[in-house]
C-alpha positions in Angstrom: -18.1 17.0 22.0 -15.2 17.7 19.8 -14.0 16.1 16.6 -10.3 15.1 16.0 -8.7 14.1 12.7 -5.4 12.3 12.6 -3.3 11.7 9.5 -1.1 8.6 9.6 1.9 7.5 7.6 2.7 3.8 7.8 6.1 2.5 8.6 8.2 1.7 5.5 8.4 -2.0 6.3 4.6 -2.3 6.6 2.3 -3.0 3.7 -0.7 -0.8 3.3 -2.9 -3.9 3.6 -1.2 -4.9 6.9 -1.4 -1.3 8.2 -5.1 -1.2 7.3 -5.9 -4.5 9.0 -4.1 -3.4 12.2 -6.0 -0.2 12.3 -9.3 -1.9 11.8 -8.9 -5.0 13.9 -6.5 -3.9 16.7 -6.4 -0.1 16.9 -10.2 0.5 16.5 -11.3 -1.3 19.6 -8.7 0.5 21.6 -9.8 3.9 20.2 -13.4 3.2 21.1 -12.5 2.0 24.5 -10.4 5.1 24.9 -13.4 7.4 24.6 -14.2 7.7 20.9 -17.9 8.0 20.5 -17.7 7.6 16.7 -14.9 6.5 14.4 -14.2 6.6 10.7 -11.0 5.4 9.0 -10.1 6.2 5.4 -7.2 4.1 4.1 -5.1 4.6 0.9 -5.4 0.9 0.0 -6.7 1.2 -3.6 -3.5 0.0 -5.1 -2.3 0.5 -8.6 -5.6 1.9 -9.8 -4.8 5.3 -8.3 -1.1 5.4 -8.9 -1.3 7.7 -12.0 -4.3 9.8 -10.9 -3.6 13.5 -11.1 -5.8 13.8 -7.9 -3.1 12.2 -5.8 -0.7 15.0 -5.0 1.6 16.4 -2.4 1.5 14.6 0.9 -1.3 12.5 -0.5 1.4 10.5 -2.4 2.5 8.9 0.9 -0.2 9.4 3.5 -1.6 6.0 4.5 -4.8 6.8 6.4 -6.9 9.4 8.1 -8.6 8.6 11.4 -11.6 10.7 12.5 -13.3 10.5 15.9 -15.5 12.4 18.3 -14.5 12.7 21.9 -16.2 14.4 24.9 -13.1 16.6 25.1 -9.8 16.9 23.3 -8.3 16.7 26.8 -9.0 12.9 26.5 -7.0 12.4 23.3 -3.9 10.9 25.0 -5.2 7.4 24.7 -6.0 8.0 21.0 -2.5 9.2 20.2 -0.9 6.5 22.3 -2.8 4.0 20.1 -1.9 5.5 16.7 1.6 6.7 17.3 3.3 3.3 17.7 1.8 2.2 14.4 2.8 5.3 12.4 6.0 6.6 11.0 4.4 10.1 11.2 1.3 11.3 12.9 -0.4 14.6 12.5 -3.5 15.5 14.6 -6.0 18.3 14.3 -9.0 19.7 16.2 -11.7 20.5 13.6 -15.2 21.8 13.3 -17.2 19.5 11.1 -20.1 20.3 8.8 -21.8 17.9 6.4 -23.3 19.8 3.5 -24.2 16.6 1.7 -25.0 13.4 3.6 -25.7 9.8 2.5 -29.4 9.4 1.8 -29.3 5.7 0.9 -26.7 4.1 3.1 -27.4 0.3 3.3 -24.1 -1.1 4.8 -23.5 -1.6 8.4 -20.8 -0.2 10.7 -17.5 -2.0 10.2 -18.1 -2.9 6.6 -16.1 -1.2 3.8 -18.2 1.6 2.3 -18.9 1.4 -1.4 -17.2 3.9 -3.6 -14.1 6.0 -3.0 -13.0 9.0 -0.9 -11.2 12.0 -2.3 -9.4 13.2 0.8 -7.9 16.7 0.6 -6.1 18.9 3.1 -5.0 22.4 2.5 -3.5 25.6 4.1 -4.9 29.1 4.0 -3.0 31.3 1.6 -1.3 34.3 3.4 -3.0 36.6 0.9 -6.4 35.9 2.3 -8.1 36.8 5.6 -10.0 34.2 7.4 -13.2 35.8 6.3 -12.1 35.7 2.6 -10.9 32.1 2.9 -13.8 30.6 4.6 -16.3 32.8 2.8 -15.1 31.6 -0.6 -14.6 28.0 0.4 -18.0 27.6 2.0 -20.0 30.2 0.0 -18.7 29.6 -3.5 -16.6 26.4 -3.8 -18.9 24.1 -1.9 -22.1 24.8 -4.0 -20.0 24.7 -7.2 -18.6 21.3 -6.2 -22.2 19.9 -6.0 -22.9 21.3 -9.4 -19.9 20.1 -11.3 -19.0 16.8 -9.5 -21.1 13.6 -9.0 -20.8 13.8 -5.2 -22.4 11.2 -2.9 -21.4 12.7 0.4 -19.3 15.8 1.4 -17.7 16.2 4.9 -16.1 19.6 5.4 -13.7 20.1 8.3 -12.5 23.6 9.2 -9.3 23.2 11.2 -9.2 25.0 14.6 -5.6 24.1 15.3 -3.0 21.3 15.0 -2.6 19.0 18.0 0.7 17.3 17.4 4.2 18.6 16.9 5.3 19.2 13.3 1.8 18.9 11.9 1.3 21.0 8.8 -0.9 24.1 9.6 -3.9 23.0 7.6 -7.1 25.1 7.7 -9.3 22.7 5.8 -9.7 18.9 5.6 -12.3 17.6 3.2 -13.7 14.1 2.5 -15.6 14.0 -0.8 -17.3 10.6 -1.4 -18.1 9.2 -4.8 -20.2 6.1 -5.6 -17.7 4.5 -7.9 -13.9 4.8 -8.3 -14.4 5.5 -12.0 -16.1 8.8 -11.0 -12.7 10.1 -9.9 -10.4 8.2 -12.3 -12.3 9.3 -15.4 -12.0 13.1 -15.7 -15.0 13.3 -17.9 -17.1 11.6 -15.2 -15.6 13.7 -12.5 -16.6 16.9 -14.2 -19.9 15.5 -15.5 -18.6 15.3 -19.1 -18.0 19.0 -19.5 -14.6 20.6 -20.1 -16.2 23.9 -19.1 -16.8 22.4 -15.6 -13.1 21.6 -15.2 -12.2 25.2 -16.1 -14.8 26.6 -13.7 -13.6 24.3 -10.9 -9.9 25.2 -11.3 -10.6 28.9 -11.6 -12.6 28.8 -8.4 -10.0 26.8 -6.5 -7.4 29.4 -7.4 -9.6 32.1 -5.7 -9.0 30.6 -2.2 -6.1 28.1 -2.4 -2.6 27.7 -3.7 -2.7 24.6 -5.8 0.9 23.7 -5.1 0.1 23.5 -1.4 -2.8 21.1 -1.7 -2.4 17.5 -0.4 -4.9 14.9 -1.6 -5.3 11.1 -1.8 -7.8 8.5 -2.9 -8.9 6.2 -0.1 -11.4 3.6 1.0 -13.8 4.4 3.8 -14.5 2.3 6.8 -17.2 3.6 9.2 -16.2 1.7 12.3 -18.8 3.3 14.5 -21.3 5.9 13.3 
């Protein structure tokens, strides 16, 4: 099987709540009927609480949702894109390789219910100055374990992008979903860095080793595991 991730921008006339409801109530059944074996939707529906967050940057200021699904083959993605495209002002799709270095150990909610907590959704390109070996080596070997040390993470989904699937999609090499138990864990910088200014410095210094910060796109979102 193969995993696909689609980033969706809502149409200007649509509210984020309306866009979310259409994705969950109308699009999701069609995506599952079209061959998706599992389906998770993250939506930027947190409202004013996240407006001033320094974590919402780049394309994350306007992105409305991410849709992640597993298919038998990416060759079957036509029905997925035909479902999402009419709802979206812009649609970027990616074939990714997923790893889950940190999984929920105490999930108690059912498929279809809104997950507790908040998703920090981040997508980024590989700097030209780095080889693939340097980029993935630092991201996986240094930054991932450091993130577990300095942030109160609940789950961490790491997607290495194999290639874009839709015209005009930004050439990301990484798409990450970091899950936190409470929205205050990301809105309060002290809580985000476990109360230590030194952790913030360590984190930023490490990010600069494998990313260009002005080319990072990130948003805060709600998670809906439609089918696990």
